[in-house]
Steps between C-alpha positions, in 0.01 A plus 500: 500500500783743612693397191203565272448843665873580458498439123179709460650775704817499295307506175286807624749784469643366182157500339426840634832620362420367162145650496631831630782518230243414236261768609781752531618422149137538368457831684847621374416402132159667538661826635761489201219450251289782642804727498569404134143568402492843690834586329364408149178690564679817630740480217205479256330789676819712485544436133125577445531843692820582303321433181207730601749772605684466177184512294402803695825677433457442130166675501 
């Protein structure tokens, strides 16, 4: 009984560690993707406003 408990007890933290690392990786990837999309969005917006200003100057 004690032996059974010991193996389960040892497996616990290991499993938690794997789950935690996996979750952290998912969160990290998510944050990177969000930042990438925000960067692309603002870059597009910036180019768009530049285009408007340039068109305005030509008038």
